[in-house]
GUFI-389819 format. One record per residue (C-alpha): residue in three letters; x negated, y, z negated. Coordinates in nm, 2 decimals. Layout:
# GUFI-389819
+------+--------+--------+--------+
! rest !     px !     py !     pz !
+------+--------+--------+--------+
!  ALA !      X !      Y !      Z !
...
+------+--------+--------+--------+
//
This chain:
# GUFI-389819
+------+--------+--------+--------+
! rest !     px !     py !     pz !
+------+--------+--------+--------+
!  UNK !  -2.59 !  -2.44 !   7.12 !
!  UNK !  -2.22 !  -2.47 !   7.21 !
!  UNK !  -1.99 !  -2.51 !   6.91 !
!  UNK !  -1.80 !  -2.84 !   6.92 !
!  UNK !  -1.59 !  -2.83 !   6.61 !
!  UNK !  -1.41 !  -2.59 !   6.36 !
!  UNK !  -1.34 !  -2.64 !   6.00 !
!  UNK !  -1.00 !  -2.61 !   5.84 !
!  UNK !  -1.06 !  -2.29 !   5.66 !
!  UNK !  -1.18 !  -2.11 !   5.97 !
!  UNK !  -0.87 !  -2.22 !   6.17 !
!  UNK !  -0.65 !  -2.13 !   5.88 !
!  UNK !  -0.80 !  -1.78 !   5.87 !
!  UNK !  -0.76 !  -1.74 !   6.25 !
!  UNK !  -0.39 !  -1.83 !   6.23 !
!  UNK !  -0.34 !  -1.61 !   5.92 !
!  UNK !  -0.49 !  -1.31 !   6.11 !
!  UNK !  -0.29 !  -1.39 !   6.42 !
!  UNK !  -0.59 !  -1.44 !   6.64 !
!  UNK !  -0.53 !  -1.59 !   6.99 !
!  UNK !  -0.58 !  -1.97 !   6.98 !
!  UNK !  -0.42 !  -2.28 !   7.12 !
!  UNK !  -0.38 !  -2.57 !   6.89 !
!  UNK !  -0.35 !  -2.89 !   7.09 !
!  UNK !  -0.22 !  -3.20 !   6.91 !
!  UNK !  -0.33 !  -3.52 !   7.09 !
!  UNK !  -0.18 !  -3.77 !   6.85 !
!  UNK !   0.11 !  -4.01 !   6.94 !
!  UNK !   0.46 !  -3.87 !   6.91 !
!  UNK !   0.55 !  -4.07 !   6.60 !
!  UNK !   0.25 !  -3.92 !   6.41 !
!  UNK !   0.32 !  -3.57 !   6.52 !
!  UNK !   0.69 !  -3.60 !   6.43 !
!  UNK !   0.59 !  -3.67 !   6.06 !
!  UNK !   0.38 !  -3.35 !   6.03 !
!  UNK !   0.20 !  -3.10 !   6.25 !
!  UNK !   0.03 !  -2.77 !   6.26 !
!  UNK !   0.28 !  -2.49 !   6.31 !
!  UNK !   0.27 !  -2.34 !   6.66 !
!  UNK !   0.07 !  -2.63 !   6.80 !
!  UNK !   0.15 !  -2.79 !   7.14 !
!  UNK !   0.15 !  -3.16 !   7.21 !
!  UNK !  -0.01 !  -3.38 !   7.47 !
!  UNK !  -0.01 !  -3.74 !   7.38 !
!  UNK !  -0.35 !  -3.86 !   7.51 !
!  UNK !  -0.43 !  -4.08 !   7.22 !
!  UNK !  -0.44 !  -4.42 !   7.39 !
!  UNK !  -0.63 !  -4.29 !   7.69 !
!  UNK !  -0.88 !  -4.11 !   7.47 !
!  UNK !  -0.93 !  -4.42 !   7.25 !
!  UNK !  -0.99 !  -4.62 !   7.57 !
!  UNK !  -1.25 !  -4.37 !   7.68 !
!  UNK !  -1.06 !  -4.28 !   7.99 !
!  UNK !  -1.26 !  -3.98 !   8.14 !
!  UNK !  -0.93 !  -3.84 !   8.29 !
!  UNK !  -0.74 !  -3.86 !   7.96 !
!  UNK !  -0.69 !  -3.48 !   7.94 !
!  UNK !  -0.59 !  -3.43 !   8.31 !
!  UNK !  -0.24 !  -3.28 !   8.34 !
!  UNK !  -0.24 !  -3.10 !   8.01 !
!  UNK !  -0.06 !  -2.76 !   8.04 !
!  UNK !  -0.26 !  -2.50 !   7.85 !
!  UNK !  -0.16 !  -2.13 !   7.83 !
!  UNK !  -0.42 !  -1.91 !   8.00 !
!  UNK !  -0.78 !  -1.91 !   7.88 !
!  UNK !  -0.73 !  -1.90 !   7.51 !
!  UNK !  -0.98 !  -2.10 !   7.29 !
!  UNK !  -0.84 !  -2.45 !   7.23 !
!  UNK !  -0.86 !  -2.64 !   6.90 !
!  UNK !  -0.78 !  -3.01 !   6.95 !
!  UNK !  -0.63 !  -3.21 !   6.66 !
!  UNK !  -0.58 !  -3.58 !   6.58 !
!  UNK !  -0.54 !  -3.77 !   6.26 !
!  UNK !  -0.90 !  -3.77 !   6.13 !
!  UNK !  -1.10 !  -3.56 !   6.39 !
!  UNK !  -1.26 !  -3.84 !   6.59 !
!  UNK !  -1.03 !  -3.87 !   6.89 !
!  UNK !  -0.98 !  -3.50 !   6.91 !
!  UNK !  -1.36 !  -3.46 !   6.94 !
!  UNK !  -1.34 !  -3.66 !   7.26 !
!  UNK !  -1.05 !  -3.45 !   7.39 !
!  UNK !  -1.24 !  -3.13 !   7.32 !
!  UNK !  -1.54 !  -3.26 !   7.50 !
!  UNK !  -1.34 !  -3.34 !   7.81 !
!  UNK !  -1.18 !  -2.99 !   7.80 !
!  UNK !  -1.53 !  -2.83 !   7.78 !
!  UNK !  -1.64 !  -3.04 !   8.07 !
!  UNK !  -1.35 !  -2.88 !   8.26 !
!  UNK !  -1.47 !  -2.54 !   8.18 !
!  UNK !  -1.25 !  -2.46 !   7.88 !
!  UNK !  -1.36 !  -2.32 !   7.54 !
!  UNK !  -1.25 !  -2.61 !   7.32 !
!  UNK !  -1.35 !  -2.74 !   6.98 !
!  UNK !  -1.22 !  -3.02 !   6.76 !
!  UNK !  -1.06 !  -2.97 !   6.41 !
!  UNK !  -1.30 !  -3.13 !   6.16 !
!  UNK !  -1.12 !  -3.40 !   5.95 !
!  UNK !  -0.81 !  -3.37 !   6.16 !
!  UNK !  -0.46 !  -3.36 !   6.00 !
!  UNK !  -0.60 !  -3.52 !   5.68 !
!  UNK !  -0.82 !  -3.22 !   5.62 !
!  UNK !  -0.54 !  -2.98 !   5.74 !
!  UNK !  -0.32 !  -3.11 !   5.45 !
!  UNK !  -0.50 !  -2.86 !   5.22 !
!  UNK !  -0.45 !  -2.56 !   5.45 !
!  UNK !  -0.23 !  -2.29 !   5.31 !
!  UNK !  -0.07 !  -1.95 !   5.36 !
!  UNK !   0.12 !  -1.71 !   5.14 !
!  UNK !   0.40 !  -1.46 !   5.14 !
!  UNK !   0.56 !  -1.23 !   4.88 !
!  UNK !   0.93 !  -1.30 !   4.79 !
!  UNK !   1.13 !  -0.98 !   4.71 !
!  UNK !   1.34 !  -1.03 !   4.39 !
!  UNK !   1.56 !  -0.73 !   4.34 !
!  UNK !   1.64 !  -0.65 !   3.98 !
!  UNK !   1.33 !  -0.83 !   3.84 !
!  UNK !   1.02 !  -0.66 !   3.71 !
!  UNK !   0.81 !  -0.95 !   3.84 !
!  UNK !   0.63 !  -1.00 !   4.17 !
!  UNK !   0.66 !  -1.35 !   4.32 !
!  UNK !   0.41 !  -1.49 !   4.56 !
!  UNK !   0.50 !  -1.81 !   4.75 !
!  UNK !   0.19 !  -2.03 !   4.82 !
!  UNK !   0.26 !  -2.29 !   5.09 !
!  UNK !   0.06 !  -2.60 !   5.19 !
!  UNK !   0.14 !  -2.54 !   5.56 !
!  UNK !   0.12 !  -2.90 !   5.69 !
!  UNK !   0.25 !  -3.09 !   5.39 !
!  UNK !   0.52 !  -2.85 !   5.29 !
!  UNK !   0.44 !  -2.82 !   4.92 !
!  UNK !   0.54 !  -2.49 !   4.77 !
!  UNK !   0.39 !  -2.33 !   4.46 !
!  UNK !   0.44 !  -1.99 !   4.31 !
!  UNK !   0.26 !  -1.71 !   4.13 !
!  UNK !   0.49 !  -1.50 !   3.91 !
!  UNK !   0.33 !  -1.17 !   3.79 !
!  UNK !   0.44 !  -0.88 !   3.57 !
!  UNK !   0.23 !  -0.62 !   3.40 !
!  UNK !  -0.09 !  -0.79 !   3.52 !
!  UNK !   0.00 !  -1.12 !   3.36 !
!  UNK !   0.08 !  -1.42 !   3.58 !
!  UNK !   0.20 !  -1.78 !   3.56 !
!  UNK !   0.16 !  -2.05 !   3.83 !
!  UNK !   0.45 !  -2.29 !   3.90 !
!  UNK !   0.37 !  -2.63 !   4.05 !
!  UNK !   0.00 !  -2.60 !   4.13 !
!  UNK !  -0.04 !  -2.80 !   4.45 !
!  UNK !  -0.37 !  -2.66 !   4.58 !
!  UNK !  -0.72 !  -2.65 !   4.44 !
!  UNK !  -0.75 !  -2.41 !   4.14 !
!  UNK !  -0.99 !  -2.19 !   4.33 !
!  UNK !  -0.70 !  -2.08 !   4.56 !
!  UNK !  -0.49 !  -1.94 !   4.28 !
!  UNK !  -0.79 !  -1.79 !   4.10 !
!  UNK !  -0.89 !  -1.61 !   4.42 !
!  UNK !  -0.54 !  -1.47 !   4.47 !
!  UNK !  -0.51 !  -1.33 !   4.12 !
!  UNK !  -0.86 !  -1.19 !   4.12 !
!  UNK !  -0.78 !  -1.01 !   4.44 !
!  UNK !  -0.48 !  -0.85 !   4.28 !
!  UNK !  -0.65 !  -0.79 !   3.94 !
!  UNK !  -0.41 !  -1.02 !   3.76 !
!  UNK !  -0.47 !  -1.27 !   3.48 !
!  UNK !  -0.32 !  -1.62 !   3.47 !
!  UNK !  -0.17 !  -1.68 !   3.13 !
!  UNK !   0.03 !  -1.99 !   3.19 !
!  UNK !   0.06 !  -2.29 !   3.43 !
!  UNK !   0.40 !  -2.46 !   3.46 !
!  UNK !   0.53 !  -2.78 !   3.62 !
!  UNK !   0.89 !  -2.85 !   3.72 !
!  UNK !   0.84 !  -3.22 !   3.69 !
!  UNK !   0.58 !  -3.50 !   3.72 !
!  UNK !   0.51 !  -3.51 !   4.09 !
!  UNK !   0.48 !  -3.83 !   4.31 !
!  UNK !   0.40 !  -3.68 !   4.65 !
!  UNK !   0.09 !  -3.47 !   4.58 !
!  UNK !  -0.18 !  -3.45 !   4.32 !
!  UNK !  -0.10 !  -3.19 !   4.06 !
!  UNK !  -0.38 !  -2.94 !   4.00 !
!  UNK !  -0.21 !  -2.77 !   3.70 !
!  UNK !  -0.42 !  -2.92 !   3.43 !
!  UNK !  -0.74 !  -2.83 !   3.61 !
!  UNK !  -0.62 !  -2.48 !   3.68 !
!  UNK !  -0.54 !  -2.43 !   3.31 !
!  UNK !  -0.89 !  -2.55 !   3.22 !
!  UNK !  -1.07 !  -2.34 !   3.48 !
!  UNK !  -0.87 !  -2.01 !   3.45 !
!  UNK !  -0.95 !  -1.99 !   3.07 !
!  UNK !  -0.71 !  -1.89 !   2.79 !
!  UNK !  -0.42 !  -2.05 !   2.98 !
!  UNK !  -0.13 !  -2.25 !   2.84 !
!  UNK !  -0.03 !  -2.56 !   3.02 !
!  UNK !   0.35 !  -2.61 !   3.01 !
!  UNK !   0.53 !  -2.93 !   3.11 !
!  UNK !   0.89 !  -3.03 !   3.07 !
!  UNK !   0.93 !  -3.23 !   2.74 !
!  UNK !   0.87 !  -3.60 !   2.81 !
!  UNK !   0.64 !  -3.88 !   2.70 !
!  UNK !   0.51 !  -3.98 !   3.05 !
!  UNK !   0.17 !  -3.79 !   3.05 !
!  UNK !  -0.12 !  -3.89 !   2.84 !
!  UNK !  -0.29 !  -3.55 !   2.80 !
!  UNK !  -0.21 !  -3.24 !   2.58 !
!  UNK !   0.05 !  -2.99 !   2.69 !
!  UNK !   0.30 !  -2.74 !   2.55 !
!  UNK !   0.65 !  -2.89 !   2.60 !
!  UNK !   0.93 !  -2.69 !   2.76 !
!  UNK !   1.28 !  -2.76 !   2.65 !
!  UNK !   1.62 !  -2.67 !   2.79 !
!  UNK !   1.69 !  -2.29 !   2.75 !
!  UNK !   1.33 !  -2.21 !   2.63 !
!  UNK !   1.23 !  -1.86 !   2.74 !
!  UNK !   0.87 !  -1.79 !   2.85 !
!  UNK !   0.77 !  -1.42 !   2.87 !
!  UNK !   0.55 !  -1.31 !   3.16 !
!  UNK !   0.47 !  -0.94 !   3.10 !
!  UNK !   0.81 !  -0.77 !   3.11 !
!  UNK !   0.97 !  -1.07 !   3.29 !
!  UNK !   1.14 !  -1.37 !   3.15 !
!  UNK !   1.15 !  -1.73 !   3.27 !
!  UNK !   1.43 !  -1.94 !   3.13 !
!  UNK !   1.40 !  -2.32 !   3.15 !
!  UNK !   1.70 !  -2.51 !   3.27 !
!  UNK !   1.70 !  -2.89 !   3.23 !
!  UNK !   1.80 !  -3.04 !   3.57 !
!  UNK !   1.75 !  -3.41 !   3.56 !
!  UNK !   1.81 !  -3.63 !   3.86 !
!  UNK !   1.51 !  -3.63 !   4.09 !
!  UNK !   1.32 !  -3.73 !   3.77 !
!  UNK !   1.45 !  -3.75 !   3.42 !
!  UNK !   1.24 !  -3.45 !   3.30 !
!  UNK !   1.30 !  -3.22 !   3.60 !
!  UNK !   1.33 !  -2.86 !   3.50 !
!  UNK !   1.42 !  -2.54 !   3.69 !
!  UNK !   1.30 !  -2.20 !   3.59 !
!  UNK !   1.53 !  -1.89 !   3.61 !
!  UNK !   1.35 !  -1.56 !   3.66 !
!  UNK !   1.53 !  -1.26 !   3.50 !
!  UNK !   1.86 !  -1.41 !   3.61 !
!  UNK !   1.77 !  -1.33 !   3.97 !
!  UNK !   1.55 !  -1.61 !   4.11 !
!  UNK !   1.55 !  -1.99 !   4.05 !
!  UNK !   1.24 !  -2.21 !   4.09 !
!  UNK !   1.41 !  -2.55 !   4.15 !
!  UNK !   1.11 !  -2.79 !   4.20 !
!  UNK !   1.25 !  -3.09 !   4.38 !
!  UNK !   1.60 !  -3.06 !   4.25 !
!  UNK !   1.74 !  -2.83 !   4.51 !
!  UNK !   1.59 !  -2.74 !   4.85 !
!  UNK !   1.71 !  -2.48 !   5.10 !
!  UNK !   1.82 !  -2.76 !   5.33 !
!  UNK !   1.88 !  -3.06 !   5.10 !
!  UNK !   1.86 !  -3.20 !   4.75 !
!  UNK !   1.61 !  -3.41 !   4.57 !
!  UNK !   1.58 !  -3.79 !   4.61 !
!  UNK !   1.65 !  -4.01 !   4.30 !
!  UNK !   1.47 !  -4.33 !   4.37 !
!  UNK !   1.10 !  -4.31 !   4.32 !
!  UNK !   0.97 !  -4.55 !   4.05 !
!  UNK !   1.34 !  -4.63 !   3.96 !
!  UNK !   1.53 !  -4.96 !   3.95 !
!  UNK !   1.86 !  -4.99 !   4.15 !
!  UNK !   2.05 !  -4.91 !   3.83 !
!  UNK !   1.83 !  -4.61 !   3.76 !
!  UNK !   1.86 !  -4.48 !   4.11 !
!  UNK !   2.24 !  -4.46 !   4.07 !
!  UNK !   2.22 !  -4.31 !   3.72 !
!  UNK !   1.97 !  -4.05 !   3.84 !
!  UNK !   2.19 !  -3.96 !   4.14 !
!  UNK !   2.48 !  -3.90 !   3.90 !
!  UNK !   2.26 !  -3.69 !   3.68 !
!  UNK !   2.14 !  -3.49 !   3.99 !
!  UNK !   2.50 !  -3.42 !   4.08 !
!  UNK !   2.57 !  -3.26 !   3.74 !
!  UNK !   2.25 !  -3.07 !   3.75 !
!  UNK !   2.33 !  -2.93 !   4.08 !
!  UNK !   2.68 !  -2.83 !   3.96 !
!  UNK !   2.52 !  -2.63 !   3.69 !
!  UNK !   2.28 !  -2.45 !   3.93 !
!  UNK !   2.57 !  -2.38 !   4.17 !
!  UNK !   2.75 !  -2.20 !   3.90 !
!  UNK !   2.48 !  -1.94 !   3.88 !
!  UNK !   2.56 !  -1.60 !   4.05 !
!  UNK !   2.59 !  -1.65 !   4.43 !
!  UNK !   2.31 !  -1.40 !   4.50 !
!  UNK !   2.06 !  -1.59 !   4.29 !
!  UNK !   1.75 !  -1.67 !   4.51 !
!  UNK !   1.66 !  -2.04 !   4.54 !
!  UNK !   1.29 !  -2.11 !   4.55 !
!  UNK !   1.22 !  -2.48 !   4.61 !
!  UNK !   0.91 !  -2.69 !   4.55 !
!  UNK !   0.90 !  -2.83 !   4.90 !
!  UNK !   1.01 !  -2.78 !   5.25 !
!  UNK !   1.04 !  -3.06 !   5.51 !
!  UNK !   0.90 !  -2.85 !   5.80 !
!  UNK !   0.54 !  -2.73 !   5.86 !
!  UNK !   0.52 !  -2.37 !   5.72 !
!  UNK !   0.43 !  -2.12 !   5.99 !
!  UNK !   0.19 !  -1.82 !   5.93 !
!  UNK !   0.49 !  -1.58 !   5.96 !
!  UNK !   0.51 !  -1.44 !   5.60 !
!  UNK !   0.88 !  -1.53 !   5.59 !
!  UNK !   0.97 !  -1.67 !   5.25 !
!  UNK !   1.12 !  -2.02 !   5.23 !
!  UNK !   1.42 !  -1.93 !   5.02 !
!  UNK !   1.80 !  -1.88 !   5.03 !
!  UNK !   2.07 !  -1.75 !   4.80 !
!  UNK !   2.28 !  -2.00 !   4.60 !
!  UNK !   2.57 !  -1.92 !   4.84 !
!  UNK !   2.36 !  -1.98 !   5.15 !
!  UNK !   2.23 !  -2.31 !   5.02 !
!  UNK !   2.58 !  -2.42 !   4.92 !
!  UNK !   2.70 !  -2.35 !   5.27 !
!  UNK !   2.40 !  -2.51 !   5.44 !
!  UNK !   2.38 !  -2.84 !   5.24 !
!  UNK !   2.67 !  -3.06 !   5.32 !
!  UNK !   2.61 !  -3.29 !   5.02 !
!  UNK !   2.68 !  -3.01 !   4.78 !
!  UNK !   3.05 !  -3.01 !   4.88 !
!  UNK !   3.10 !  -3.37 !   4.81 !
!  UNK !   3.28 !  -3.53 !   4.51 !
!  UNK !   3.06 !  -3.70 !   4.25 !
!  UNK !   3.13 !  -4.05 !   4.39 !
!  UNK !   3.07 !  -3.94 !   4.75 !
!  UNK !   2.76 !  -3.75 !   4.65 !
!  UNK !   2.60 !  -4.05 !   4.48 !
!  UNK !   2.68 !  -4.28 !   4.77 !
!  UNK !   2.54 !  -4.03 !   5.02 !
!  UNK !   2.22 !  -3.99 !   4.83 !
!  UNK !   2.17 !  -4.36 !   4.79 !
!  UNK !   2.24 !  -4.43 !   5.16 !
!  UNK !   2.01 !  -4.15 !   5.29 !
!  UNK !   1.70 !  -4.22 !   5.09 !
!  UNK !   1.40 !  -4.18 !   5.32 !
!  UNK !   1.09 !  -4.41 !   5.31 !
!  UNK !   0.88 !  -4.36 !   5.00 !
!  UNK !   0.59 !  -4.12 !   5.04 !
!  UNK !   0.26 !  -4.29 !   5.11 !
!  UNK !   0.06 !  -4.37 !   4.80 !
!  UNK !   0.33 !  -4.23 !   4.57 !
!  UNK !   0.27 !  -4.48 !   4.30 !
!  UNK !  -0.10 !  -4.41 !   4.28 !
!  UNK !  -0.04 !  -4.03 !   4.29 !
!  UNK !   0.22 !  -4.06 !   4.01 !
!  UNK !  -0.01 !  -4.26 !   3.79 !
!  UNK !  -0.29 !  -4.00 !   3.84 !
!  UNK !  -0.06 !  -3.72 !   3.75 !
!  UNK !   0.06 !  -3.90 !   3.44 !
!  UNK !  -0.31 !  -3.95 !   3.34 !
!  UNK !  -0.42 !  -3.60 !   3.45 !
!  UNK !  -0.72 !  -3.74 !   3.63 !
!  UNK !  -0.88 !  -3.72 !   3.97 !
!  UNK !  -0.89 !  -4.00 !   4.22 !
!  UNK !  -1.20 !  -4.19 !   4.31 !
!  UNK !  -1.11 !  -4.17 !   4.68 !
!  UNK !  -1.09 !  -3.85 !   4.88 !
!  UNK !  -0.79 !  -3.64 !   4.79 !
!  UNK !  -0.71 !  -3.59 !   5.16 !
!  UNK !  -0.69 !  -3.97 !   5.20 !
!  UNK !  -0.45 !  -3.99 !   4.91 !
!  UNK !  -0.22 !  -3.71 !   5.01 !
!  UNK !  -0.21 !  -3.76 !   5.39 !
!  UNK !   0.13 !  -3.72 !   5.54 !
!  UNK !   0.43 !  -3.49 !   5.50 !
!  UNK !   0.64 !  -3.49 !   5.18 !
!  UNK !   0.96 !  -3.69 !   5.18 !
!  UNK !   1.14 !  -3.54 !   4.89 !
!  UNK !   1.47 !  -3.42 !   5.04 !
!  UNK !   1.79 !  -3.59 !   5.12 !
!  UNK !   2.15 !  -3.47 !   5.19 !
+------+--------+--------+--------+
//
């Protein structure tokens, strides 16, 4: 029987191994602009496919005879596209679950940190842009901002022969469901660390400004960086690398408006300005490791990072005065992430949604401005 579909994990592994494949996105342009599979090509056949036009895929320019994986939002329209391509003699399958299912796909890369005794693995949700980290020294590891299912992190540490000792959050997230509490429970003998606050309703070990957490021979120093949220905290690894959460990105800064009144938005933007000034005073060669990126993450093993000096030069808002910075942030706020209120409440309760996680988290993150 001819295969008609492929699951997310199989496609993820193909891309990770660099196998030849053409990923063909048949969604409308506005949907693709929000998020996409890295390296995919686009052919907007959505309306014609929905209308059951038998010639909907005519005119598509495909490179050679590579196997084709068609993609849409949920995997239904792409199934029609794949069928038409097969009728035309091509080897084509549809991605099961579409982009909603792809939101859980991931890849990894190691981040070199000179002068530190720790190894840092950046774990990227390739479509959604969520970034989490494994920090390891002497066989002990901590996970920062767990954005994927616990099994992913457990598999990685098992492959390396490491042991997870701690799970850290930089803040209470509103764009994706935190898996930190579940990872701490499943990994065993693991401490769950959250920035000190009274927002969550489950037990955790509070992290305060300038607290130092030991990971083997390495040290993580907590730096309070309010602004994106009141409790936002960054973690400085051996004075060499900085995990910034949603405070500072490689190409922007955190938004200050989610779940905030107009007065709170301005107050948070002011707090963010001062937090960023503090971070920018760190040594210029300090590596910035953010909690998100706005672009789909390719399977290229290139870390999403930049030194403090590179980020300062690349983010225009960082050169503004406090008043100009606040006005710029408030004027450039993007639309709120879909379902952010529901995600936030679940993260505060530490629970799981009744609906499918992929339904809840569909869409790219919208955390950066500036």
